[in-house]
C-alpha positions in Angstrom: -124.5 141.7 -15.4 -121.9 139.3 -14.2 -121.9 137.0 -11.2 -118.7 135.7 -9.7 -119.3 132.3 -8.0 -116.9 129.4 -7.5 -114.3 131.0 -9.7 -116.7 131.2 -12.6 -118.0 134.3 -14.2 -121.6 133.9 -15.2 -122.9 136.3 -17.9 -126.5 136.2 -16.9 -127.8 138.6 -19.6 -126.4 136.2 -22.3 -128.1 133.2 -20.8 -131.5 134.0 -19.6 -134.6 135.6 -21.0 -137.6 137.2 -19.3 -139.2 133.9 -18.3 -136.0 132.6 -16.9 -135.6 135.8 -14.9 -139.0 135.4 -13.3 -138.3 131.7 -12.7 -135.0 132.5 -10.9 -136.6 135.2 -8.8 -139.3 132.7 -7.8 -136.7 130.0 -6.9 -134.7 132.6 -5.0 -137.7 133.1 -2.7 -138.4 129.4 -2.3 -136.0 126.8 -3.9 -138.4 124.1 -2.9 -141.1 125.4 -5.4 -142.0 122.6 -7.8 -142.1 123.0 -11.5 -145.9 122.7 -11.3 -146.1 125.7 -8.8 -143.7 127.7 -11.0 -145.8 126.9 -14.1 -149.0 128.0 -12.4 -147.3 131.3 -11.3 -146.1 132.0 -14.8 -149.5 131.2 -16.3 -151.1 133.6 -13.8 -148.7 136.2 -15.1 -150.1 135.6 -18.6 -147.4 133.3 -20.0 -148.5 130.3 -22.1 -146.1 127.7 -20.8 -146.3 124.1 -19.8 -144.9 122.2 -16.8 -142.6 120.3 -19.3 -141.2 123.5 -20.6 -140.5 124.8 -17.1 -138.6 121.6 -16.3 -136.7 121.9 -19.5 -135.7 125.5 -18.6 -134.6 124.5 -15.2 -132.4 121.7 -16.6 -130.9 124.2 -19.1 -130.1 126.7 -16.3 -128.5 124.0 -14.3 -126.4 122.8 -17.3 -125.3 126.3 -18.1 -124.2 126.9 -14.5 -126.6 129.7 -13.9 -128.1 127.5 -11.1 -125.3 126.0 -9.2 -127.4 124.3 -6.5 -130.4 124.6 -4.2 -129.8 125.7 -0.6 -131.6 125.2 2.6 -132.8 128.3 4.4 -132.9 127.9 8.1 -135.1 129.8 10.6 -133.0 132.7 11.9 -134.2 131.9 15.5 -132.7 128.4 15.3 -129.4 129.9 14.0 -129.3 132.5 16.8 -129.6 129.8 19.4 -126.1 128.8 18.4 -122.8 130.7 18.9 -122.8 133.5 16.3 -119.7 135.6 15.6 -119.1 138.3 13.1 -115.4 138.8 12.4 -113.8 141.8 10.7 -110.3 141.6 9.4 -107.7 144.2 8.5 -104.9 142.9 6.2 -101.1 143.4 6.2 -100.1 144.3 2.7 -97.0 142.4 1.7 -95.7 140.4 -1.3 -97.7 137.4 -0.2 -101.1 139.2 0.4 -102.6 138.1 -2.9 -101.8 134.4 -2.2 -103.0 134.6 1.4 -106.2 136.3 0.3 -106.9 133.5 -2.1 -106.3 130.9 0.7 -108.7 132.9 2.9 -111.3 132.9 0.2 -110.9 129.1 -0.3 -111.1 128.5 3.4 -114.4 130.5 3.8 -116.0 128.7 0.8 -115.1 125.3 2.2 -115.7 125.9 5.9 -118.9 124.5 7.3 -118.8 127.1 10.1 -118.7 130.1 7.7 -122.2 131.0 6.4 -121.2 134.4 4.9 -117.9 136.1 3.8 -117.2 139.2 1.7 -114.4 141.6 0.7 -114.7 145.1 2.0 -113.5 148.6 1.2 -112.8 151.1 4.0 -111.5 150.5 7.5 -111.6 146.7 7.1 -110.7 144.4 4.2 -112.8 141.3 5.0 -115.9 140.2 6.9 -117.0 136.7 7.9 -119.9 135.3 9.8 -119.4 132.1 11.7 -122.0 129.8 13.4 -120.7 127.3 16.1 -122.4 124.8 18.3 -120.5 125.8 21.4 -118.2 128.4 22.9 -115.4 125.7 23.0 -115.9 125.0 19.3 -115.7 128.8 18.6 -112.5 129.2 20.6 -110.8 126.2 19.0 -111.7 127.3 15.4 -110.8 131.0 16.1 -107.3 130.0 17.2 -107.0 127.7 14.2 -108.2 130.6 11.9 -105.8 133.1 13.4 -102.8 130.8 13.2 -103.6 129.8 9.7 -103.7 133.5 8.5 -101.3 135.1 10.9 -99.2 136.4 7.9 -102.3 138.1 6.5 -104.1 139.6 9.5 -103.1 142.9 10.9 -106.2 143.5 13.0 -108.9 141.2 14.2 -112.3 142.1 15.6 -114.9 139.5 16.8 -118.4 140.5 17.7 -121.3 138.5 19.3 -124.2 138.7 17.0 -127.8 137.5 16.8 -129.4 136.8 13.5 -132.9 138.2 13.1 -133.3 137.7 9.3 -132.1 135.4 6.7 -133.3 135.9 3.1 -132.5 134.0 -0.1 -130.5 136.1 -2.5 -132.0 137.0 -5.9 -129.4 137.0 -8.7 -131.3 139.1 -11.1 -130.9 142.8 -10.7 -134.1 144.5 -12.0 -133.8 148.2 -12.4 -137.6 148.6 -12.9 -138.4 146.7 -9.7 -135.9 148.8 -7.7 -137.3 152.1 -9.1 -140.9 151.0 -8.4 -140.0 149.9 -4.8 -138.4 153.2 -4.2 -141.6 155.0 -5.2 -143.6 152.7 -3.0 -141.4 153.3 0.0 -141.8 157.1 -0.5 -145.6 156.6 -0.6 -145.6 154.5 2.5 -143.4 156.9 4.4 -146.0 159.6 3.9 -148.3 157.5 6.1 -146.8 159.3 9.1 -148.9 162.4 8.4 -152.0 160.4 9.3 -152.9 159.7 12.9 -156.0 157.5 12.5 -155.9 154.0 11.2 -158.9 154.5 9.0 -157.2 157.4 7.3 -154.0 155.4 6.8 -155.8 152.4 5.2 -157.9 154.7 2.9 -154.7 156.4 1.8 -153.2 153.0 1.0 -156.0 151.9 -1.3 -156.0 155.3 -3.0 -152.2 155.1 -3.5 -152.7 151.7 -5.0 -155.0 153.1 -7.6 -152.6 155.9 -8.4 -149.4 153.9 -8.4 -150.7 151.1 -10.6 -153.2 153.2 -12.6 -155.7 150.6 -11.3 -159.4 150.5 -11.9 -160.1 150.1 -8.2 -158.5 148.7 -5.0 -160.1 147.4 -1.8 -159.6 146.1 1.7 -161.8 143.6 3.3 -161.5 142.6 7.0 -162.9 139.3 8.5 -165.8 139.5 10.9 -165.4 138.1 14.4 -166.9 134.8 13.4 -164.4 134.6 10.5 -167.2 133.7 8.2 -167.4 136.8 6.0 -165.1 139.5 4.7 -166.5 143.0 5.3 -165.5 145.7 2.8 -164.0 148.5 4.8 -162.0 150.6 2.3 -162.3 151.2 -1.4 -160.8 153.6 -4.0 -161.0 154.0 -7.8 -164.1 153.7 -9.9 -166.1 151.7 -7.4 -166.3 153.7 -4.1 -169.6 152.2 -2.7 -169.0 150.3 0.5 -172.6 148.9 0.5 -172.6 147.2 -2.9 -172.8 143.5 -3.8 -169.3 142.8 -2.6 -169.6 144.6 0.7 -169.9 141.2 2.4 -168.1 138.3 0.9 -168.2 134.7 2.3 -164.8 133.7 3.5 -165.0 130.5 1.4 -165.9 132.4 -1.8 -164.1 131.4 -5.0 -161.5 134.1 -5.4 -161.2 136.5 -2.4 -162.1 133.8 0.1 -159.5 131.4 -1.3 -156.9 133.9 -0.1 -158.2 133.6 3.4 -158.3 129.8 3.2 -154.8 129.3 1.8 -153.1 132.4 3.3 -151.4 132.9 -0.1 -151.8 135.6 -2.8 -153.9 135.1 -5.9 -152.7 136.8 -9.1 -153.6 136.7 -12.7 -153.0 138.7 -15.9 -156.0 137.1 -17.7 -159.0 138.2 -15.6 -161.6 137.7 -18.4 -160.7 134.0 -18.8 -160.1 133.3 -15.1 -162.8 130.9 -13.9 -162.6 132.3 -10.4 -164.1 135.6 -11.6 -167.9 135.7 -11.0 -168.8 138.1 -13.8 -166.5 137.6 -16.8 -168.8 139.8 -19.0 -168.4 142.7 -16.6 -164.7 142.2 -16.5 -164.7 142.3 -20.3 -166.7 145.5 -20.4 -164.4 147.1 -17.9 -161.4 145.8 -20.0 -159.9 144.3 -16.8 -156.7 142.4 -17.4 -154.9 141.9 -14.1 -155.9 141.1 -10.5 -153.8 140.8 -7.4 -155.2 139.8 -4.0 -153.0 139.5 -0.9 -153.7 138.2 2.6 -153.6 140.6 5.6 -152.2 138.9 8.7 -151.9 139.3 12.4 -149.7 136.9 14.4 -149.6 134.6 11.3 -153.4 134.5 11.1 -155.3 135.9 8.1 -157.6 138.7 9.1 -158.4 140.3 5.8 -157.6 140.8 2.1 -156.1 143.6 0.0 -157.1 143.3 -3.7 -156.8 145.4 -6.8 -158.0 145.2 -10.4 -156.2 146.9 -13.3 -156.7 147.3 -17.0 -153.0 146.8 -17.6 -150.9 143.7 -17.7 -148.7 143.7 -14.6 -145.2 142.4 -14.4 -143.9 140.0 -11.8 -142.3 142.9 -10.0 -145.6 144.8 -9.9 -147.2 141.8 -8.1 -144.3 141.8 -5.7 -144.7 145.5 -5.0 -148.4 144.9 -4.3 -147.2 142.5 -1.7 -145.2 145.4 -0.1 -148.5 147.3 0.2 -150.2 144.4 1.9 -147.3 143.9 4.3 -147.6 147.6 5.3 -151.4 147.2 5.9 -150.7 144.1 8.0 -148.1 146.1 10.0 -150.6 149.0 10.6 -153.2 146.5 11.8 -150.6 144.8 14.0 -149.6 148.0 15.7 -153.1 149.0 16.6 -154.9 145.6 16.5 -156.9 146.4 19.7 -158.4 149.3 17.8 -159.8 147.1 15.0 -163.0 146.4 17.0 -164.3 149.7 15.7 -163.6 148.7 12.1 -165.4 145.4 12.3 -169.2 145.2 12.8 -170.3 143.7 16.1 
């Protein structure tokens, strides 16, 4: 895989190993993540690595120009409050086209107004997205832009736009992750055949067991006092809704911590994880991995989706588990008024 950036060609596959790939993906989601947070994440995945080693790897990736910098990711709502314009260009093809295209590329890289630009194939040759503070600023810069590249531009289309999503770009292309996600999306699309929320959520935990070949998967929902998690859906080896973990305190060591922090909990070393209440049971069951994700409504945690597996999961697997939890949250969001019948009075 090669990445073209700032006139440099980065041969990623020659520079990074598996740990570096995970590190880059993690930074791609949040470039503010500290070396300590990254270390904990890698350790939960089963890698024996220290904070010092992570810092050394980061320095090496920076020195080798794999990491060129750390960018600020703004809330799309704030950006949309400004003047957003998406511009499509059709080129005149002359003897000077190559030179002018290079100048356009340089302009887009250096322009503080341009937040995205790319070459196209098809009806248009180039796309730019500009963000301005005012209409006057947009009009002035547009005239400047057109005058500067009048020899290159055959056709010019400008559209008002409103940004609804801005995501960090992950450099590493992972075929396994893409294949797994495609399978998951096919599974989740089949939810349409179910009309009742209960049936949908039961299908999701059953699909988790099948997709990950998991020992069991479960969904807990918070009671109205937000003091306890009530087990509502389960699949796999343990199907009993009235067992020991049918009611879990919201401040419990492992599941409850997900409610408190609003963040996932993952590990590839279940037996030695101090948050597991019964390590001997985990050992007998040969459990190796655990993933627990918050279920949310209006940014508030309302439950937990969790899964135990006898297999060591990859970083991509934990990410895909997050896709399932997002879908559960979406289902709950759409029919939240109907949740009363799921939660005990």
